[in-house]
All heavy atoms as TSV, in Angstrom:
chain	resi	resn	atom	element	x	y	z
A	1	SER	N	N	104.147	92.705	156.240
A	1	SER	CA	C	103.493	93.854	156.677
A	1	SER	C	C	101.917	93.832	156.240
A	1	SER	O	O	101.682	93.212	155.141
A	1	SER	CB	C	104.130	95.082	156.170
A	1	SER	OG	O	103.734	95.399	154.771
A	2	THR	N	N	101.167	94.264	157.012
A	2	THR	CA	C	99.730	94.243	156.689
A	2	THR	C	C	99.223	95.604	156.394
A	2	THR	O	O	99.674	96.603	156.956
A	2	THR	CB	C	98.854	93.608	157.910
A	2	THR	OG1	O	98.968	94.511	158.948
A	2	THR	CG2	C	99.341	92.174	158.163
A	3	GLY	N	N	98.318	95.720	155.502
A	3	GLY	CA	C	97.716	97.025	155.130
A	3	GLY	C	C	96.148	96.834	154.973
A	3	GLY	O	O	95.680	95.843	154.857
A	4	GLN	N	N	95.642	97.883	154.710
A	4	GLN	CA	C	94.214	98.022	154.454
A	4	GLN	C	C	94.018	98.662	153.118
A	4	GLN	O	O	94.662	99.657	152.898
A	4	GLN	CB	C	93.468	98.790	155.554
A	4	GLN	CG	C	93.587	98.072	156.847
A	4	GLN	CD	C	92.857	98.873	157.963
A	4	GLN	OE1	O	92.385	100.015	157.740
A	4	GLN	NE2	N	92.846	98.288	159.188
A	5	ARG	N	N	93.103	98.217	152.345
A	5	ARG	CA	C	92.690	98.867	151.221
A	5	ARG	C	C	91.250	98.580	150.848
A	5	ARG	O	O	90.607	97.652	151.287
A	5	ARG	CB	C	93.631	98.576	150.047
A	5	ARG	CG	C	93.533	97.207	149.533
A	5	ARG	CD	C	94.426	96.946	148.398
A	5	ARG	NE	N	94.092	95.739	147.646
A	5	ARG	CZ	C	94.926	94.779	147.317
A	5	ARG	NH1	N	96.265	94.981	147.584
A	5	ARG	NH2	N	94.543	93.744	146.714
A	6	ILE	N	N	90.654	99.438	149.906
A	6	ILE	CA	C	89.332	99.291	149.509
A	6	ILE	C	C	89.361	99.237	148.058
A	6	ILE	O	O	90.104	99.906	147.351
A	6	ILE	CB	C	88.505	100.548	149.897
A	6	ILE	CG1	C	88.319	100.607	151.428
A	6	ILE	CG2	C	87.092	100.334	149.291
A	6	ILE	CD1	C	87.697	101.799	151.872
A	7	GLU	N	N	88.642	98.258	147.460
A	7	GLU	CA	C	88.563	98.022	145.882
A	7	GLU	C	C	87.048	98.050	145.664
A	7	GLU	O	O	86.216	97.583	146.247
A	7	GLU	CB	C	89.037	96.750	145.597
A	7	GLU	CG	C	90.541	96.502	145.798
A	7	GLU	CD	C	91.041	95.064	145.358
A	7	GLU	OE1	O	90.290	94.348	144.763
A	7	GLU	OE2	O	92.226	94.834	145.530
A	8	ALA	N	N	86.929	98.880	144.551
A	8	ALA	CA	C	85.586	98.961	144.001
A	8	ALA	C	C	85.560	98.413	142.535
A	8	ALA	O	O	86.589	98.505	141.790
A	8	ALA	CB	C	85.138	100.359	143.905
A	9	PHE	N	N	84.505	97.701	142.180
A	9	PHE	CA	C	84.436	97.105	140.806
A	9	PHE	C	C	83.084	97.188	140.239
A	9	PHE	O	O	82.092	97.336	140.954
A	9	PHE	CB	C	84.964	95.682	140.804
A	9	PHE	CG	C	84.152	94.700	141.645
A	9	PHE	CD1	C	83.056	94.085	141.029
A	9	PHE	CD2	C	84.445	94.475	142.999
A	9	PHE	CE1	C	82.334	93.269	141.872
A	9	PHE	CE2	C	83.677	93.695	143.739
A	9	PHE	CZ	C	82.635	92.884	143.218
A	10	PHE	N	N	83.024	97.196	138.966
A	10	PHE	CA	C	81.687	97.236	138.142
A	10	PHE	C	C	81.884	96.198	137.065
A	10	PHE	O	O	82.861	96.207	136.357
A	10	PHE	CB	C	81.494	98.581	137.653
A	10	PHE	CG	C	80.233	98.731	136.764
A	10	PHE	CD1	C	78.980	98.618	137.270
A	10	PHE	CD2	C	80.330	98.699	135.335
A	10	PHE	CE1	C	77.889	98.644	136.481
A	10	PHE	CE2	C	79.267	98.793	134.478
A	10	PHE	CZ	C	78.047	98.769	135.047
A	11	GLU	N	N	80.944	95.323	136.938
A	11	GLU	CA	C	80.881	94.240	135.888
A	11	GLU	C	C	79.549	94.404	135.073
A	11	GLU	O	O	78.493	94.703	135.678
A	11	GLU	CB	C	80.964	92.892	136.433
A	11	GLU	CG	C	82.264	92.610	137.108
A	11	GLU	CD	C	82.320	91.107	137.625
A	11	GLU	OE1	O	81.294	90.483	137.660
A	11	GLU	OE2	O	83.335	90.766	138.021
A	12	ALA	N	N	79.593	94.269	133.699
A	12	ALA	CA	C	78.388	94.382	132.986
A	12	ALA	C	C	78.431	93.404	131.887
A	12	ALA	O	O	79.423	93.102	131.205
A	12	ALA	CB	C	78.244	95.768	132.372
A	13	LYS	N	N	77.292	92.719	131.698
A	13	LYS	CA	C	77.052	91.712	130.597
A	13	LYS	C	C	75.961	92.221	129.760
A	13	LYS	O	O	74.901	92.489	130.260
A	13	LYS	CB	C	76.898	90.342	131.178
A	13	LYS	CG	C	78.015	89.747	131.950
A	13	LYS	CD	C	77.854	88.359	132.404
A	13	LYS	CE	C	79.153	88.045	132.992
A	13	LYS	NZ	N	79.006	87.067	134.042
A	14	ASN	N	N	76.083	92.186	128.449
A	14	ASN	CA	C	75.124	92.699	127.487
A	14	ASN	C	C	74.722	94.115	127.859
A	14	ASN	O	O	73.570	94.486	127.924
A	14	ASN	CB	C	73.864	91.747	127.491
A	14	ASN	CG	C	73.062	91.895	126.290
A	14	ASN	OD1	O	73.465	92.632	125.328
A	14	ASN	ND2	N	71.972	91.298	126.243
A	15	LEU	N	N	75.722	94.971	128.028
A	15	LEU	CA	C	75.521	96.372	128.381
A	15	LEU	C	C	74.564	97.157	127.606
A	15	LEU	O	O	73.788	97.936	128.003
A	15	LEU	CB	C	76.930	97.107	128.556
A	15	LEU	CG	C	76.889	98.528	128.966
A	15	LEU	CD1	C	76.394	98.562	130.390
A	15	LEU	CD2	C	78.229	99.115	128.941
A	16	PHE	N	N	74.654	96.847	126.199
A	16	PHE	CA	C	73.762	97.601	125.272
A	16	PHE	C	C	72.500	96.841	124.961
A	16	PHE	O	O	71.754	97.153	123.984
A	16	PHE	CB	C	74.579	97.771	124.007
A	16	PHE	CG	C	75.786	98.602	124.202
A	16	PHE	CD1	C	77.155	98.103	124.171
A	16	PHE	CD2	C	75.722	99.958	124.576
A	16	PHE	CE1	C	78.165	98.821	124.360
A	16	PHE	CE2	C	76.839	100.817	124.877
A	16	PHE	CZ	C	78.095	100.187	124.801
A	17	ASN	N	N	72.210	95.764	125.748
A	17	ASN	CA	C	70.950	95.074	125.652
A	17	ASN	C	C	70.615	94.527	124.257
A	17	ASN	O	O	69.517	94.734	123.756
A	17	ASN	CB	C	69.730	95.889	126.204
A	17	ASN	CG	C	68.634	95.167	126.771
A	17	ASN	OD1	O	68.887	94.006	127.118
A	17	ASN	ND2	N	67.420	95.597	126.800
A	18	VAL	N	N	71.600	93.941	123.613
A	18	VAL	CA	C	71.368	93.345	122.306
A	18	VAL	C	C	70.643	91.972	122.447
A	18	VAL	O	O	70.958	91.257	123.285
A	18	VAL	CB	C	72.739	93.036	121.598
A	18	VAL	CG1	C	72.547	92.349	120.292
A	18	VAL	CG2	C	73.445	94.367	121.377
A	19	GLU	N	N	69.617	91.781	121.602
A	19	GLU	CA	C	68.906	90.496	121.727
A	19	GLU	C	C	69.788	89.290	121.232
A	19	GLU	O	O	70.281	89.339	120.075
A	19	GLU	CB	C	67.670	90.616	120.792
A	19	GLU	CG	C	66.769	89.363	120.914
A	19	GLU	CD	C	65.505	89.459	120.028
A	19	GLU	OE1	O	65.516	90.192	119.080
A	19	GLU	OE2	O	64.514	88.778	120.377
A	20	ASN	N	N	70.011	88.324	122.182
A	20	ASN	CA	C	70.747	87.071	121.862
A	20	ASN	C	C	69.801	85.970	121.857
A	20	ASN	O	O	69.292	85.645	122.921
A	20	ASN	CB	C	71.811	87.078	122.891
A	20	ASN	CG	C	72.871	88.069	122.795
A	20	ASN	OD1	O	73.423	88.265	121.774
A	20	ASN	ND2	N	73.126	88.764	123.863
A	21	LEU	N	N	69.538	85.387	120.748
A	21	LEU	CA	C	68.711	84.194	120.652
A	21	LEU	C	C	69.362	82.885	120.994
A	21	LEU	O	O	70.519	82.661	120.703
A	21	LEU	CB	C	68.136	84.085	119.317
A	21	LEU	CG	C	67.202	85.242	118.869
A	21	LEU	CD1	C	66.640	85.136	117.531
A	21	LEU	CD2	C	66.148	85.628	120.010
A	22	ALA	N	N	68.662	81.951	121.609
A	22	ALA	CA	C	69.265	80.580	121.947
A	22	ALA	C	C	68.166	79.634	121.542
A	22	ALA	O	O	67.014	79.865	121.567
A	22	ALA	CB	C	69.515	80.545	123.388
A	23	GLY	N	N	68.587	78.421	121.244
A	23	GLY	CA	C	67.670	77.337	120.893
A	23	GLY	C	C	66.761	77.557	119.740
A	23	GLY	O	O	65.597	77.120	119.884
A	24	VAL	N	N	67.216	78.253	118.717
A	24	VAL	CA	C	66.362	78.447	117.505
A	24	VAL	C	C	66.216	77.118	116.818
A	24	VAL	O	O	67.250	76.490	116.474
A	24	VAL	CB	C	66.967	79.489	116.587
A	24	VAL	CG1	C	66.140	79.639	115.420
A	24	VAL	CG2	C	67.046	80.820	117.340
A	25	ASN	N	N	65.008	76.756	116.535
A	25	ASN	CA	C	64.805	75.468	115.743
A	25	ASN	C	C	65.000	75.742	114.261
A	25	ASN	O	O	64.301	76.383	113.579
A	25	ASN	CB	C	63.343	75.019	115.941
A	25	ASN	CG	C	63.049	73.789	115.337
A	25	ASN	OD1	O	63.962	73.113	114.641
A	25	ASN	ND2	N	61.853	73.209	115.479
A	26	ARG	N	N	66.027	75.109	113.780
A	26	ARG	CA	C	66.473	75.255	112.339
A	26	ARG	C	C	66.068	74.141	111.534
A	26	ARG	O	O	66.488	73.996	110.406
A	26	ARG	CB	C	67.897	75.564	112.192
A	26	ARG	CG	C	68.355	76.827	112.814
A	26	ARG	CD	C	69.839	77.062	112.762
A	26	ARG	NE	N	70.473	76.106	113.593
A	26	ARG	CZ	C	71.698	76.112	114.017
A	26	ARG	NH1	N	72.462	77.027	113.617
A	26	ARG	NH2	N	72.135	75.205	114.769
A	27	THR	N	N	65.215	73.112	112.018
A	27	THR	CA	C	64.972	71.933	111.311
A	27	THR	C	C	63.727	72.190	110.415
A	27	THR	O	O	62.600	72.565	110.941
A	27	THR	CB	C	64.713	70.802	112.260
A	27	THR	OG1	O	65.870	70.643	113.101
A	27	THR	CG2	C	64.392	69.582	111.547
A	28	VAL	N	N	63.801	71.886	109.153
A	28	VAL	CA	C	62.626	71.987	108.253
A	28	VAL	C	C	62.492	70.608	107.581
A	28	VAL	O	O	63.358	70.067	106.902
A	28	VAL	CB	C	62.794	73.003	107.185
A	28	VAL	CG1	C	61.695	73.146	106.252
A	28	VAL	CG2	C	63.003	74.371	107.836
A	29	THR	N	N	61.288	69.951	107.779
A	29	THR	CA	C	61.135	68.671	107.074
A	29	THR	C	C	60.678	68.918	105.710
A	29	THR	O	O	59.952	69.769	105.385
A	29	THR	CB	C	60.134	67.842	107.879
A	29	THR	OG1	O	58.826	68.551	107.881
A	29	THR	CG2	C	60.537	67.477	109.314
A	30	THR	N	N	61.255	68.107	104.786
A	30	THR	CA	C	60.889	68.310	103.346
A	30	THR	C	C	60.548	66.926	102.783
A	30	THR	O	O	60.811	65.841	103.352
A	30	THR	CB	C	62.122	68.745	102.580
A	30	THR	OG1	O	63.263	67.813	102.745
A	30	THR	CG2	C	62.537	70.067	103.043
A	31	ASN	N	N	59.800	66.898	101.699
A	31	ASN	CA	C	59.472	65.697	100.935
A	31	ASN	C	C	60.656	65.333	100.114
A	31	ASN	O	O	61.676	65.908	100.034
A	31	ASN	CB	C	58.088	65.833	100.200
A	31	ASN	CG	C	58.156	66.964	99.161
A	31	ASN	OD1	O	59.177	67.382	98.757
A	31	ASN	ND2	N	57.019	67.443	98.839
A	32	ALA	N	N	60.354	64.308	99.238
A	32	ALA	CA	C	61.473	63.790	98.338
A	32	ALA	C	C	61.904	64.761	97.286
A	32	ALA	O	O	63.012	64.721	96.825
A	32	ALA	CB	C	60.975	62.520	97.517
A	33	ALA	N	N	61.058	65.742	96.922
A	33	ALA	CA	C	61.328	66.776	95.857
A	33	ALA	C	C	61.992	67.971	96.598
A	33	ALA	O	O	62.450	68.857	95.844
A	33	ALA	CB	C	60.049	67.193	95.231
A	34	GLY	N	N	62.239	67.919	97.898
A	34	GLY	CA	C	62.894	69.059	98.582
A	34	GLY	C	C	61.874	70.182	98.858
A	34	GLY	O	O	62.435	71.218	99.391
A	35	GLN	N	N	60.722	69.981	98.824
A	35	GLN	CA	C	59.643	70.997	99.234
A	35	GLN	C	C	59.351	70.839	100.731
A	35	GLN	O	O	59.208	69.752	101.141
A	35	GLN	CB	C	58.382	70.815	98.358
A	35	GLN	CG	C	58.620	70.900	96.883
A	35	GLN	CD	C	59.138	72.294	96.468
A	35	GLN	OE1	O	58.760	73.310	96.867
A	35	GLN	NE2	N	60.040	72.216	95.491
A	36	PRO	N	N	59.164	72.057	101.412
A	36	PRO	CA	C	58.754	71.885	102.808
A	36	PRO	C	C	57.438	71.191	103.003
A	36	PRO	O	O	56.580	71.425	102.246
A	36	PRO	CB	C	58.744	73.324	103.236
A	36	PRO	CG	C	59.553	74.149	102.267
A	36	PRO	CD	C	59.390	73.425	101.006
A	37	ASN	N	N	57.333	70.320	103.960
A	37	ASN	CA	C	56.112	69.674	104.277
A	37	ASN	C	C	55.021	70.469	105.030
A	37	ASN	O	O	53.889	70.239	104.821
A	37	ASN	CB	C	56.307	68.418	105.185
A	37	ASN	CG	C	57.045	67.283	104.413
A	37	ASN	OD1	O	56.961	67.240	103.238
A	37	ASN	ND2	N	57.657	66.497	105.164
A	38	SER	N	N	55.409	71.568	105.607
A	38	SER	CA	C	54.493	72.501	106.332
A	38	SER	C	C	55.080	73.829	106.221
A	38	SER	O	O	56.269	74.036	106.000
A	38	SER	CB	C	54.211	72.009	107.809
A	38	SER	OG	O	55.491	72.070	108.440
A	39	PRO	N	N	54.297	74.890	106.384
A	39	PRO	CA	C	54.691	76.259	106.333
A	39	PRO	C	C	55.708	76.438	107.486
A	39	PRO	O	O	55.478	75.914	108.677
A	39	PRO	CB	C	53.584	77.134	106.406
A	39	PRO	CG	C	52.367	76.245	106.822
A	39	PRO	CD	C	52.783	74.847	106.606
A	40	ILE	N	N	56.727	77.358	107.327
A	40	ILE	CA	C	57.567	77.650	108.454
A	40	ILE	C	C	56.993	78.919	109.087
A	40	ILE	O	O	56.700	79.931	108.543
A	40	ILE	CB	C	58.956	78.121	107.785
A	40	ILE	CG1	C	59.559	76.928	107.049
A	40	ILE	CG2	C	59.921	78.473	109.005
A	40	ILE	CD1	C	60.844	77.275	106.315
A	41	SER	N	N	56.696	78.654	110.409
A	41	SER	CA	C	56.073	79.756	111.261
A	41	SER	C	C	57.055	80.812	111.572
A	41	SER	O	O	58.291	80.440	111.842
A	41	SER	CB	C	55.377	79.314	112.458
A	41	SER	OG	O	56.384	78.636	113.295
A	42	THR	N	N	56.722	81.963	111.467
A	42	THR	CA	C	57.572	83.100	111.907
A	42	THR	C	C	56.931	83.964	112.968
A	42	THR	O	O	55.705	84.176	113.008
A	42	THR	CB	C	57.912	83.970	110.662
A	42	THR	OG1	O	56.725	84.481	110.126
A	42	THR	CG2	C	58.650	83.193	109.699
A	43	ASP	N	N	57.748	84.607	113.740
A	43	ASP	CA	C	57.274	85.516	114.801
A	43	ASP	C	C	57.871	86.873	114.350
A	43	ASP	O	O	59.116	87.017	114.403
A	43	ASP	CB	C	57.774	85.153	116.081
A	43	ASP	CG	C	57.250	86.032	117.290
A	43	ASP	OD1	O	56.333	86.675	117.136
A	43	ASP	OD2	O	57.979	86.133	118.314
A	44	GLY	N	N	57.095	87.754	113.911
A	44	GLY	CA	C	57.685	88.995	113.434
A	44	GLY	C	C	58.148	88.672	111.965
A	44	GLY	O	O	57.711	87.690	111.329
A	45	ALA	N	N	59.114	89.403	111.451
A	45	ALA	CA	C	59.604	89.240	110.162
A	45	ALA	C	C	60.879	88.353	109.976
A	45	ALA	O	O	61.122	87.862	108.931
A	45	ALA	CB	C	59.802	90.659	109.374
A	46	ASP	N	N	61.579	88.252	111.120
A	46	ASP	CA	C	62.932	87.727	110.963
A	46	ASP	C	C	63.192	86.368	111.667
A	46	ASP	O	O	64.080	85.631	111.177
A	46	ASP	CB	C	63.984	88.714	111.545
A	46	ASP	CG	C	64.005	90.090	110.817
A	46	ASP	OD1	O	63.727	89.964	109.578
A	46	ASP	OD2	O	64.191	91.061	111.435
A	47	PHE	N	N	62.470	85.953	112.664
A	47	PHE	CA	C	62.930	84.950	113.477
A	47	PHE	C	C	61.791	83.791	113.564
A	47	PHE	O	O	60.635	84.177	113.696
A	47	PHE	CB	C	63.184	85.257	114.978
A	47	PHE	CG	C	64.287	86.329	115.000
A	47	PHE	CD1	C	64.021	87.626	115.320
A	47	PHE	CD2	C	65.590	85.962	114.708
A	47	PHE	CE1	C	64.952	88.529	115.314
A	47	PHE	CE2	C	66.623	86.987	114.655
A	47	PHE	CZ	C	66.284	88.291	115.101
A	48	PRO	N	N	62.101	82.563	113.427
A	48	PRO	CA	C	61.116	81.546	113.639
A	48	PRO	C	C	60.599	81.371	115.151
A	48	PRO	O	O	61.545	81.615	115.983
A	48	PRO	CB	C	61.884	80.219	113.197
A	48	PRO	CG	C	63.268	80.532	113.250
A	48	PRO	CD	C	63.425	81.942	113.093
A	49	SER	N	N	59.430	81.146	115.439
A	49	SER	CA	C	58.980	81.237	116.732
A	49	SER	C	C	59.140	79.823	117.357
A	49	SER	O	O	59.235	79.719	118.623
A	49	SER	CB	C	57.500	81.565	116.757
A	49	SER	OG	O	56.767	80.622	116.032
A	50	ALA	N	N	59.214	78.778	116.550
A	50	ALA	CA	C	59.486	77.397	117.164
A	50	ALA	C	C	60.814	77.281	117.814
A	50	ALA	O	O	61.834	77.517	117.124
A	50	ALA	CB	C	59.264	76.347	116.068
A	51	GLY	N	N	60.883	76.987	119.104
A	51	GLY	CA	C	62.234	76.757	119.694
A	51	GLY	C	C	62.894	78.049	120.080
A	51	GLY	O	O	64.003	77.951	120.455
A	52	LYS	N	N	62.213	79.183	120.101
A	52	LYS	CA	C	62.899	80.545	120.349
A	52	LYS	C	C	62.941	80.715	121.845
A	52	LYS	O	O	61.932	80.642	122.534
A	52	LYS	CB	C	62.113	81.491	119.553
A	52	LYS	CG	C	62.777	82.891	119.738
A	52	LYS	CD	C	61.957	83.953	118.949
A	52	LYS	CE	C	62.355	85.368	119.366
A	52	LYS	NZ	N	61.477	86.331	118.667
A	53	SER	N	N	64.033	81.052	122.166
A	53	SER	CA	C	64.326	81.563	123.616
A	53	SER	C	C	65.474	82.450	123.580
A	53	SER	O	O	66.195	82.491	122.549
A	53	SER	CB	C	64.573	80.367	124.618
A	53	SER	OG	O	65.744	79.672	124.200
A	54	GLY	N	N	65.694	83.196	124.692
A	54	GLY	CA	C	66.884	84.098	124.748
A	54	GLY	C	C	67.740	83.877	125.956
A	54	GLY	O	O	67.377	83.261	126.907
A	55	TYR	N	N	69.004	84.392	125.725
A	55	TYR	CA	C	69.857	84.401	126.869
A	55	TYR	C	C	69.542	85.638	127.714
A	55	TYR	O	O	68.683	86.436	127.472
A	55	TYR	CB	C	71.311	84.622	126.291
A	55	TYR	CG	C	71.867	83.524	125.566
A	55	TYR	CD1	C	72.011	83.557	124.245
A	55	TYR	CD2	C	72.145	82.230	126.185
A	55	TYR	CE1	C	72.541	82.467	123.458
A	55	TYR	CE2	C	72.678	81.160	125.517
A	55	TYR	CZ	C	72.712	81.251	124.105
A	55	TYR	OH	O	73.228	80.164	123.448
A	56	ASP	N	N	70.219	85.761	128.912
A	56	ASP	CA	C	69.875	86.830	129.872
A	56	ASP	C	C	70.043	88.173	129.204
A	56	ASP	O	O	70.901	88.404	128.383
A	56	ASP	CB	C	70.860	86.660	131.082
A	56	ASP	CG	C	70.576	85.512	131.889
A	56	ASP	OD1	O	69.458	85.081	131.956
A	56	ASP	OD2	O	71.403	85.064	132.586
A	57	GLN	N	N	69.188	89.056	129.584
A	57	GLN	CA	C	69.236	90.453	129.082
A	57	GLN	C	C	70.350	91.121	129.952
A	57	GLN	O	O	71.210	90.518	130.492
A	57	GLN	CB	C	67.937	91.009	129.265
A	57	GLN	CG	C	66.842	90.374	128.481
A	57	GLN	CD	C	67.087	90.399	127.018
A	57	GLN	OE1	O	67.404	91.491	126.446
A	57	GLN	NE2	N	66.964	89.287	126.315
A	58	ARG	N	N	70.297	92.422	129.999
A	58	ARG	CA	C	71.243	93.252	130.610
A	58	ARG	C	C	71.488	92.928	132.071
A	58	ARG	O	O	70.550	92.831	132.819
A	58	ARG	CB	C	70.905	94.706	130.412
A	58	ARG	CG	C	71.913	95.719	130.974
A	58	ARG	CD	C	71.417	97.157	130.856
A	58	ARG	NE	N	71.022	97.491	129.534
A	58	ARG	CZ	C	69.858	98.068	129.198
A	58	ARG	NH1	N	68.998	98.412	130.070
A	58	ARG	NH2	N	69.592	98.333	127.924
A	59	LEU	N	N	72.743	92.615	132.471
A	59	LEU	CA	C	73.116	92.344	133.787
A	59	LEU	C	C	74.253	93.206	134.256
A	59	LEU	O	O	75.231	93.399	133.513
A	59	LEU	CB	C	73.536	90.837	134.041
A	59	LEU	CG	C	72.519	89.825	133.676
A	59	LEU	CD1	C	73.153	88.430	133.597
A	59	LEU	CD2	C	71.410	89.791	134.652
A	60	MET	N	N	74.097	93.898	135.355
A	60	MET	CA	C	75.098	94.715	135.955
A	60	MET	C	C	75.419	94.439	137.362
A	60	MET	O	O	74.487	93.995	138.107
A	60	MET	CB	C	74.675	96.162	135.764
A	60	MET	CG	C	74.778	96.511	134.330
A	60	MET	SD	S	74.402	98.368	134.089
A	60	MET	CE	C	72.838	98.082	133.568
A	61	GLN	N	N	76.636	94.539	137.930
A	61	GLN	CA	C	77.001	94.312	139.343
A	61	GLN	C	C	78.013	95.296	139.686
A	61	GLN	O	O	78.891	95.747	139.049
A	61	GLN	CB	C	77.608	92.911	139.238
A	61	GLN	CG	C	78.054	92.494	140.680
A	61	GLN	CD	C	78.600	91.019	140.602
A	61	GLN	OE1	O	77.753	90.124	140.426
A	61	GLN	NE2	N	79.838	90.845	140.727
A	62	LEU	N	N	77.715	95.898	140.845
A	62	LEU	CA	C	78.604	96.816	141.481
A	62	LEU	C	C	78.987	96.324	142.814
A	62	LEU	O	O	78.213	95.835	143.414
A	62	LEU	CB	C	77.914	98.223	141.548
A	62	LEU	CG	C	78.660	99.394	142.265
A	62	LEU	CD1	C	79.743	99.712	141.365
A	62	LEU	CD2	C	77.725	100.566	142.409
A	63	GLY	N	N	80.303	96.394	143.223
A	63	GLY	CA	C	80.721	95.811	144.417
A	63	GLY	C	C	81.989	96.639	145.057
A	63	GLY	O	O	82.568	97.364	144.309
A	64	VAL	N	N	81.984	96.367	146.303
A	64	VAL	CA	C	83.081	97.026	147.068
A	64	VAL	C	C	83.764	95.964	147.934
A	64	VAL	O	O	83.053	95.055	148.521
A	64	VAL	CB	C	82.567	98.176	147.932
A	64	VAL	CG1	C	83.756	98.723	148.792
A	64	VAL	CG2	C	81.941	99.188	147.171
A	65	LYS	N	N	85.060	95.845	147.899
A	65	LYS	CA	C	85.854	94.879	148.745
A	65	LYS	C	C	86.629	95.600	149.707
A	65	LYS	O	O	87.532	96.433	149.257
A	65	LYS	CB	C	86.548	93.960	147.754
A	65	LYS	CG	C	87.295	92.864	148.559
A	65	LYS	CD	C	88.023	91.809	147.677
A	65	LYS	CE	C	88.205	92.018	146.290
A	65	LYS	NZ	N	89.153	90.921	145.728
A	66	PHE	N	N	86.562	95.220	151.012
A	66	PHE	CA	C	87.483	95.707	151.941
A	66	PHE	C	C	88.575	94.651	152.307
A	66	PHE	O	O	88.189	93.542	152.601
A	66	PHE	CB	C	86.750	96.015	153.300
A	66	PHE	CG	C	85.671	97.100	153.081
A	66	PHE	CD1	C	84.241	96.614	152.995
A	66	PHE	CD2	C	86.053	98.391	153.068
A	66	PHE	CE1	C	83.387	97.643	152.868
A	66	PHE	CE2	C	85.014	99.397	152.881
A	66	PHE	CZ	C	83.804	99.030	152.820
A	67	ILE	N	N	89.752	95.000	152.229
A	67	ILE	CA	C	90.838	94.065	152.396
A	67	ILE	C	C	91.719	94.550	153.690
A	67	ILE	O	O	92.054	95.754	153.731
A	67	ILE	CB	C	91.850	93.929	151.239
A	67	ILE	CG1	C	91.141	93.431	150.010
A	67	ILE	CG2	C	93.026	92.989	151.631
A	67	ILE	CD1	C	91.854	93.466	148.785
A	68	PHE	N	N	91.751	93.798	154.686
A	68	PHE	CA	C	92.491	94.068	155.887
A	68	PHE	C	C	93.258	93.065	156.508
A	68	PHE	O	O	93.120	91.844	156.154
A	68	PHE	CB	C	91.473	94.592	156.916
A	68	PHE	CG	C	90.353	93.740	157.432
A	68	PHE	CD1	C	90.468	92.773	158.356
A	68	PHE	CD2	C	89.242	93.661	156.656
A	68	PHE	CE1	C	89.407	91.984	158.772
A	68	PHE	CE2	C	88.217	92.773	156.923
A	68	PHE	CZ	C	88.346	92.012	157.984
């Protein structure tokens, strides 16, 4: 038997728009005494700026499917 129906869907990724960092450079070169060779640059107070990038921000999708 064949029937018809309608399906609606909603998908969301990162719904609350939380910052997700990717590719953070965690390498610090040191000398033989364990002291850093150069200052660690920071962007703001919390994150190093070298190699900083982010994943996709808030993404939402709404769809309708007709099955017949």
